[in-house]
FINU-554255 format. One line per 3 residues: their letters; for each residue x, y, z of N, C-alpha, C, CB. Coordinates in nm, 4 decimals. Glycine has a CB too. Layout:
a> X/Y/Z/X/Y/Z/X/Y/Z/X/Y/Z | ...
END
This chain:
mer> 4.8219/-6.8481/4.3457/4.8119/-6.7149/4.3254/4.6768/-6.6557/4.2768/4.9101/-6.6844/4.2387 | 4.6015/-6.7242/4.1925/4.4823/-6.6820/4.1478/4.3786/-6.6516/4.2615/4.4349/-6.7804/4.0566 | 4.4064/-6.7318/4.3565/4.3157/-6.7162/4.4743/4.3353/-6.5927/4.5667/4.3300/-6.8365/4.5584
nsn> 4.4595/-6.5495/4.5699/4.4771/-6.4128/4.6238/4.4388/-6.3042/4.5344/4.6131/-6.3910/4.6612 | 4.4290/-6.3204/4.4181/4.3867/-6.2093/4.3513/4.2325/-6.2118/4.3396/4.4545/-6.2019/4.2192 | 4.1760/-6.3269/4.3614/4.0107/-6.3098/4.3594/3.9868/-6.2491/4.5024/3.9147/-6.4709/4.3370
aaa> 4.0610/-6.2844/4.6361/4.0395/-6.2259/4.7420/4.0558/-6.0735/4.7347/4.1151/-6.2842/4.8307 | 4.1580/-6.0285/4.6616/4.1694/-5.8904/4.6658/4.0764/-5.8184/4.5849/4.2929/-5.8540/4.6325 | 4.0290/-5.8750/4.4779/3.9163/-5.8181/4.3989/3.7840/-5.8191/4.4720/3.9001/-5.8942/4.2700
vaw> 3.7705/-5.9258/4.5532/3.6279/-5.9176/4.6615/3.6578/-5.8117/4.7473/3.5936/-6.0604/4.7661 | 3.7737/-5.8105/4.8186/3.7972/-5.6860/4.9093/3.7671/-5.5636/4.8493/3.9350/-5.6737/4.9548 | 3.8195/-5.5421/4.7396/3.8163/-5.4041/4.6643/3.6503/-5.3676/4.6403/3.9075/-5.4178/4.5017
ial> 3.5754/-5.4721/4.5916/3.4506/-5.4516/4.5765/3.3641/-5.4327/4.6954/3.4105/-5.5442/4.5070 | 3.4018/-5.4972/4.8047/3.3362/-5.4656/4.9148/3.3712/-5.3261/4.9813/3.3574/-5.5710/5.0012 | 3.4912/-5.2931/4.9669/3.5231/-5.1475/5.0150/3.4427/-5.0459/4.9340/3.6818/-5.1122/4.9990
iaa> 3.4387/-5.0442/4.7994/3.3764/-4.9669/4.7176/3.2245/-4.9738/4.7679/3.4038/-5.0098/4.5731 | 3.1651/-5.0966/4.7830/3.0216/-5.0961/4.8156/2.9846/-5.0395/4.9467/2.9705/-5.2291/4.8105 | 3.0988/-5.0398/5.0594/3.0731/-4.9737/5.1813/3.0695/-4.8314/5.1683/3.1664/-5.0087/5.2775
ila> 3.1646/-4.7911/5.0854/3.1790/-4.6190/5.0698/3.0501/-4.5846/5.0000/3.3237/-4.5573/4.9666 | 2.9874/-4.6452/4.8959/2.8734/-4.5968/4.8435/2.7625/-4.6103/4.9409/2.8453/-4.6605/4.7207 | 2.7530/-4.7179/5.0158/2.6475/-4.7259/5.1308/2.6575/-4.5965/5.2296/2.6735/-4.8679/5.2218
lil> 2.7589/-4.5468/5.2718/2.7817/-4.4621/5.3484/2.7577/-4.3170/5.2814/2.9054/-4.4906/5.3971 | 2.7667/-4.3030/5.1577/2.7345/-4.1788/5.0701/2.5939/-4.1752/5.0679/2.7920/-4.1816/4.9204 | 2.5218/-4.2823/5.0360/2.3697/-4.3232/5.0268/2.3003/-4.2861/5.1576/2.3501/-4.4862/5.0004
awv> 2.3693/-4.3167/5.2537/2.3054/-4.2969/5.4236/2.3110/-4.1477/5.4372/2.4123/-4.3769/5.5689 | 2.4271/-4.0866/5.3957/2.4460/-3.9578/5.4311/2.3400/-3.8718/5.3651/2.5813/-3.9166/5.3979 | 2.3207/-3.8963/5.2223/2.2213/-3.8251/5.1384/2.0834/-3.8371/5.1995/2.2199/-3.8808/4.9936
ayn> 2.0553/-3.9826/5.2229/1.9168/-4.0173/5.2866/1.8820/-3.9317/5.4022/1.9119/-4.1636/5.3364 | 1.9806/-3.9153/5.4876/1.9581/-3.8677/5.6130/1.9550/-3.7057/5.6052/2.0676/-3.9250/5.7089 | 2.0169/-3.6455/5.5035/2.0021/-3.5076/5.4897/1.8697/-3.4710/5.4135/2.1236/-3.4531/5.4199
rtg> 1.7976/-3.5713/5.3412/1.6787/-3.5519/5.2942/1.5582/-3.5607/5.3835/1.6686/-3.6309/5.1995 | 1.5972/-3.5947/5.5143/1.4885/-3.6081/5.6019/1.4341/-3.4528/5.6674/1.5405/-3.7133/5.7187 | 1.5149/-3.3593/5.6006/1.4858/-3.2362/5.6539/1.5779/-3.1626/5.7491/1.3739/-3.2509/5.7111
vdl> 1.6881/-3.2477/5.7891/1.7736/-3.1861/5.8939/1.9122/-3.2149/5.8275/1.7534/-3.2534/6.0535 | 1.9732/-3.1218/5.8155/2.1040/-3.1317/5.7484/2.2204/-3.1836/5.8646/2.1424/-2.9752/5.6802 | 2.2812/-3.2759/5.8267/2.3766/-3.3435/5.9280/2.4685/-3.2717/6.0105/2.4561/-3.4290/5.8647
eeq> 2.5230/-3.1863/5.8974/2.6337/-3.0834/5.9598/2.5661/-2.9768/6.0583/2.7129/-2.9944/5.8326 | 2.4403/-2.9341/6.0315/2.3795/-2.8321/6.1203/2.3492/-2.8900/6.2410/2.2596/-2.7700/6.0671 | 2.3081/-3.0281/6.2400/2.2684/-3.0760/6.3859/2.3947/-3.1223/6.4541/2.1572/-3.2014/6.3859
iqm> 2.5204/-3.1409/6.4040/2.6454/-3.1628/6.4679/2.6601/-3.0418/6.5194/2.7599/-3.2086/6.3864 | 2.6648/-2.9249/6.4619/2.6865/-2.7831/6.5081/2.6056/-2.7492/6.6342/2.6474/-2.6831/6.3951 | 2.4818/-2.7924/6.6242/2.3830/-2.7207/6.7296/2.4264/-2.8207/6.8399/2.1958/-2.7160/6.6904
eve> 2.4495/-2.9599/6.8221/2.5049/-3.0336/6.9368/2.6235/-2.9853/7.0005/2.5318/-3.1603/6.9010 | 2.7127/-2.9349/6.9416/2.8598/-2.8666/6.9636/2.8239/-2.7845/7.0642/2.9334/-2.7813/6.8370 | 2.7582/-2.6774/7.0028/2.6881/-2.5372/7.0727/2.6313/-2.5738/7.2124/2.5501/-2.4718/6.9756
eav> 2.5330/-2.6727/7.2075/2.4802/-2.7035/7.3427/2.5603/-2.7505/7.4303/2.3856/-2.7857/7.3433 | 2.6683/-2.8394/7.3874/2.7711/-2.8958/7.4898/2.8531/-2.7868/7.5471/2.8689/-3.0014/7.4248 | 2.8915/-2.6820/7.4406/2.9577/-2.5812/7.4955/2.9060/-2.4888/7.6102/2.9855/-2.5132/7.3988
dev> 2.7619/-2.4616/7.5755/2.6791/-2.3949/7.6561/2.6810/-2.4661/7.7852/2.5474/-2.3817/7.5984 | 2.6572/-2.5834/7.8029/2.6488/-2.6750/7.9179/2.7794/-2.6726/7.9921/2.6146/-2.8195/7.8736 | 2.8930/-2.6695/7.9167/3.0142/-2.6522/8.0079/3.0299/-2.5108/8.0735/3.1431/-2.6809/7.9259
nle> 3.0079/-2.4071/7.9773/2.9855/-2.2776/8.0530/2.9087/-2.2888/8.1693/2.9216/-2.1794/7.9738 | 2.7866/-2.3257/8.1581/2.6884/-2.3262/8.2836/2.7523/-2.3867/8.3810/2.5543/-2.3962/8.2676 | 2.8215/-2.4969/8.3780/2.8831/-2.5734/8.4914/2.9966/-2.4839/8.5394/2.9373/-2.7232/8.4472
eav> 3.0670/-2.4172/8.4574/3.1801/-2.3453/8.5109/3.1313/-2.2213/8.5861/3.2779/-2.3066/8.3984 | 3.0208/-2.1485/8.5400/2.9386/-2.0459/8.6217/2.8861/-2.0947/8.7630/2.8125/-2.0039/8.5369 | 2.8283/-2.2138/8.7589/2.7899/-2.2698/8.8745/2.9120/-2.2961/8.9849/2.7204/-2.3943/8.8347
sdi> 3.0203/-2.3483/8.9167/3.1175/-2.3510/8.9946/3.1883/-2.2408/9.0696/3.1857/-2.4018/8.9347 | 3.1919/-2.1340/8.9872/3.2509/-2.0052/9.0286/3.1558/-1.9345/9.1284/3.2780/-1.9129/8.9024 | 3.0184/-1.9510/9.1178/2.9314/-1.9089/9.2098/2.9310/-1.9788/9.3540/2.8094/-1.9201/9.1485
qqg> 2.9336/-2.1059/9.3325/2.9907/-2.1866/9.4621/3.1155/-2.1451/9.5410/3.0240/-2.3228/9.4206 | 3.2250/-2.1171/9.4659/3.3431/-2.0949/9.5087/3.3492/-1.9370/9.5693/3.4385/-2.1275/9.3925 | 3.2609/-1.8462/9.4956/3.2294/-1.7070/9.5454/3.1600/-1.7117/9.6898/3.1306/-1.6317/9.4383
asd> 3.0629/-1.8015/9.6823/2.9870/-1.8043/9.8293/3.0643/-1.8865/9.9301/2.8334/-1.8723/9.8205 | 3.1508/-1.9651/9.9103/3.2430/-2.0289/10.0031/3.3503/-1.9300/10.0352/3.3028/-2.1594/9.9453 | 3.3941/-1.8339/9.9532/3.4884/-1.7377/10.0063/3.4087/-1.6222/10.0622/3.5895/-1.6901/9.8981
ale> 3.2994/-1.5905/10.0490/3.2163/-1.5014/10.1335/3.1843/-1.5547/10.2665/3.0911/-1.4705/10.0671 | 3.1641/-1.6860/10.2746/3.1339/-1.7429/10.3924/3.2714/-1.7274/10.4930/3.0863/-1.8957/10.3621 | 3.3527/-1.7660/10.4302/3.4876/-1.7766/10.5037/3.5431/-1.6342/10.5541/3.5983/-1.8440/10.4029
ate> 3.5104/-1.5247/10.4822/3.5406/-1.3808/10.5048/3.4361/-1.3429/10.6293/3.5150/-1.2839/10.3560 | 3.3063/-1.3945/10.6023/3.2195/-1.3427/10.7194/3.2500/-1.4083/10.8573/3.0673/-1.3684/10.6875 | 3.2844/-1.5440/10.8415/3.3361/-1.5958/10.9604/3.4405/-1.5239/11.0125/3.3745/-1.7207/10.9467
qaa> 3.5406/-1.5048/10.9454/3.6690/-1.4444/10.9873/3.6386/-1.2949/11.0474/3.7737/-1.4386/10.8561 | 3.5514/-1.2077/10.9796/3.5079/-1.0875/11.0388/3.4518/-1.1093/11.1718/3.4128/-1.0218/10.9557 | 3.3647/-1.2253/11.1871/3.2830/-1.2345/11.3154/3.3787/-1.2572/11.4233/3.1737/-1.3505/11.3140
qev> 3.4713/-1.3514/11.3801/3.5674/-1.3918/11.4950/3.6491/-1.2572/11.5337/3.6771/-1.5206/11.4448 | 3.6938/-1.1820/11.4376/3.7702/-1.0653/11.4673/3.6857/-0.9640/11.5627/3.8118/-0.9966/11.3301 | 3.5656/-0.9436/11.5493/3.4765/-0.8500/11.6250/3.4668/-0.9243/11.7638/3.3228/-0.8245/11.5492
ade> 3.4433/-1.0698/11.7608/3.4492/-1.1337/11.8889/3.5643/-1.1161/11.9759/3.4358/-1.2625/11.8710 | 3.6751/-1.1343/11.9181/3.8029/-1.1139/11.9722/3.8248/-0.9617/12.0315/3.9047/-1.1474/11.8602 | 3.7827/-0.8796/11.9425/3.7974/-0.7365/12.0139/3.6911/-0.6907/12.1149/3.7982/-0.6271/11.9072
vdn> 3.5798/-0.7705/12.1292/3.4918/-0.7670/12.2432/3.5587/-0.8117/12.3526/3.3738/-0.8415/12.2272 | 3.6077/-0.9453/12.3423/3.6668/-1.0127/12.4517/3.7844/-0.9293/12.5082/3.7123/-1.1516/12.4084 | 3.8469/-0.8562/12.4304/3.9890/-0.7961/12.4736/3.9502/-0.6551/12.5168/4.1110/-0.7927/12.3444
spe> 3.8413/-0.6026/12.5007/3.8317/-0.4706/12.5222/3.7978/-0.4368/12.6594/3.7433/-0.4174/12.4360 | 3.8591/-0.3329/12.7160/3.8150/-0.3223/12.8874/3.6756/-0.3054/12.9080/3.8810/-0.1915/12.9695 | 3.6368/-0.3478/13.0274/3.4894/-0.3672/13.0552/3.4747/-0.2093/13.1049/3.4447/-0.5040/13.1814
te> 3.3547/-0.1565/13.0772/3.3136/-0.0280/13.1075/3.1922/-0.0510/13.2122/3.2733/0.0538/12.9716 | 3.2261/-0.0845/13.3350/3.1409/-0.0970/13.4340/3.1094/0.0053/13.5368/3.1760/-0.1924/13.4878
END
């Protein structure tokens, strides 16, 4: 039973050491001149802007496709009218 007690104590010490290491790493990174939270916020904003840009490009492509279809349909209607009109000779 003492063996399990020793293992549990070592596990707790390792957990505390890991938490302290994470805190120390966070503090050290923030001391480099860039706040980690600010950097994460900037990355999120860039990702959102990129997604919005992709949506805009997609909307433009869809609009161009719709305009092309409308133009083709109008041209076909004009061609049909010319073919069906009585000839004036």
